[in-house]
C-alpha positions in Angstrom: 0.5 -55.9 28.5 0.9 -56.5 32.1 -1.6 -58.2 34.4 -3.5 -54.8 35.2 -3.9 -54.4 31.4 -5.6 -57.9 31.0 -7.8 -57.2 34.2 -9.0 -53.8 32.7 -9.8 -55.4 29.3 -11.8 -58.1 30.9 -13.7 -55.7 33.1 -14.4 -53.5 30.0 -15.8 -56.5 28.2 -17.9 -57.6 31.1 -19.2 -54.0 31.4 -20.2 -53.9 27.9 -22.0 -57.2 27.9 -23.9 -56.2 31.1 -24.8 -52.8 29.4 -25.9 -54.5 26.2 -27.8 -57.1 28.4 -29.8 -54.5 30.3 -30.4 -52.3 27.5 -31.6 -54.7 24.8 -32.5 -53.9 21.2 -34.8 -51.4 19.7 -36.3 -51.7 16.3 -36.4 -48.4 14.3 -37.3 -48.2 10.5 -36.1 -51.6 9.8 -32.8 -51.4 11.4 -31.8 -52.8 15.1 -30.3 -50.2 17.2 -28.8 -50.6 20.7 -30.9 -48.8 23.4 -27.7 -46.8 24.2 -27.4 -45.5 20.8 -30.9 -44.3 20.8 -30.7 -42.7 24.2 -27.7 -40.9 23.2 -29.6 -39.2 20.3 -32.9 -38.3 22.2 -33.7 -34.8 22.2 -36.4 -32.8 24.0 -39.1 -30.8 22.2 -41.2 -28.2 24.1 -45.0 -28.1 22.6 -48.2 -26.5 23.7 -51.0 -28.6 24.3 -54.3 -27.0 22.9 -57.5 -29.2 23.0 -55.5 -32.4 23.2 -53.3 -31.5 20.3 -49.6 -31.1 20.8 -48.5 -28.3 18.4 -45.6 -25.9 18.0 -44.9 -23.9 21.2 -44.9 -20.6 19.6 -45.0 -20.7 15.7 -48.5 -20.0 14.3 -50.2 -20.3 11.1 -48.3 -22.1 8.3 -45.3 -22.5 10.4 -47.3 -24.4 13.1 -46.6 -28.2 13.3 -48.4 -31.0 15.0 -46.5 -33.6 17.0 -48.4 -37.0 17.3 -46.8 -39.9 19.1 -44.8 -42.3 16.8 -45.3 -39.7 13.9 -42.4 -37.8 11.9 -42.5 -34.2 11.7 -40.6 -32.2 9.2 -39.6 -28.5 9.5 -41.4 -25.9 7.2 -39.5 -25.1 4.0 -37.3 -21.9 4.4 -37.2 -22.2 8.2 -34.4 -23.2 10.4 -36.1 -26.6 11.1 -37.5 -28.0 14.4 -36.1 -26.6 17.6 -35.3 -29.0 20.3 -33.1 -29.1 23.4 -30.2 -31.4 23.8 -30.8 -32.0 27.6 -34.1 -32.2 29.4 -33.0 -29.7 32.0 -32.6 -26.9 29.3 -36.1 -27.6 28.1 -37.4 -27.4 31.6 -35.4 -24.1 32.3 -36.9 -22.7 29.1 -40.4 -23.7 30.3 -39.9 -22.2 33.7 -38.7 -18.9 32.2 -41.9 -18.7 29.8 -44.0 -19.8 32.6 -47.1 -21.0 30.4 -49.1 -23.8 31.9 -50.0 -25.3 28.5 -46.4 -26.3 27.6 -45.2 -29.8 27.8 -41.9 -31.5 27.2 -41.9 -34.5 24.9 -39.0 -36.8 23.7 -38.0 -36.8 20.0 -35.4 -38.5 17.8 -33.7 -36.0 15.4 -33.4 -37.0 11.9 -30.6 -35.3 9.9 -27.8 -33.1 10.9 -28.5 -30.5 13.7 -27.4 -26.9 13.6 -27.2 -24.2 16.3 -28.6 -20.8 15.4 -27.7 -17.7 17.3 -30.7 -15.6 16.7 -34.4 -16.7 16.3 -37.5 -14.5 15.6 -39.2 -12.5 18.4 -42.5 -12.7 16.5 -44.7 -15.7 15.8 -47.1 -14.7 12.9 -46.7 -15.9 9.5 -45.9 -12.6 8.0 -43.2 -11.8 10.6 -41.7 -15.1 10.4 -41.5 -14.7 6.6 -39.8 -11.2 7.0 -37.4 -12.8 9.8 -36.3 -15.8 7.5 -35.8 -13.4 4.5 -33.5 -11.1 6.7 -31.7 -14.2 7.9 -30.7 -15.3 4.4 -29.3 -11.7 3.9 -27.5 -11.9 7.2 -28.9 -8.5 8.2 -30.6 -8.8 11.7 -32.9 -6.2 13.1 -32.3 -6.8 16.7 -35.8 -5.4 17.6 -37.2 -8.5 15.7 -34.9 -11.2 16.9 -33.4 -12.5 20.1 -30.7 -15.0 21.2 -31.7 -18.7 20.9 -32.7 -20.3 24.4 -29.6 -22.1 25.9 -29.2 -25.5 24.5 -31.4 -25.1 21.3 -30.5 -27.3 18.2 -32.5 -27.1 15.0 -33.0 -30.4 13.1 -34.7 -30.8 9.6 -37.1 -33.6 10.9 -37.8 -35.4 14.1 -39.5 -38.6 15.1 -41.9 -38.2 18.1 -41.3 -40.8 20.8 -43.8 -39.7 23.6 
């Protein structure tokens, strides 16, 4: 290794110390995580705010979920899970396209393995969601009852609410 290799190695070591020094540590479920590890996993959830409650943006009835700060939320059995965005700008773009003033973006930490789903239900009622998820299992999609997932959407089985 030449002098340039040693200088680069020292600079990388110095950078990691500075990053670690600035980032500190975060405690989560009994384990210490570096801040950059947590920030790398942060996702963005669009919720609607109704009378101070933060609930699912579009799902109603038994598919509706409430998102309390510091709490964990698990997707309903038989659904794709909880839809989140990987990047804040995708969540903001989605909110602009829907143009509802009651929508808010919150930060969440995903729990479990994420999956990308091509089609989601166009309808929000319990009955229509039941029909949709039944069709999805048979891989027969009625294109009148579904549409392509918003850009950047990832589904997780569970999330921890940060905001």
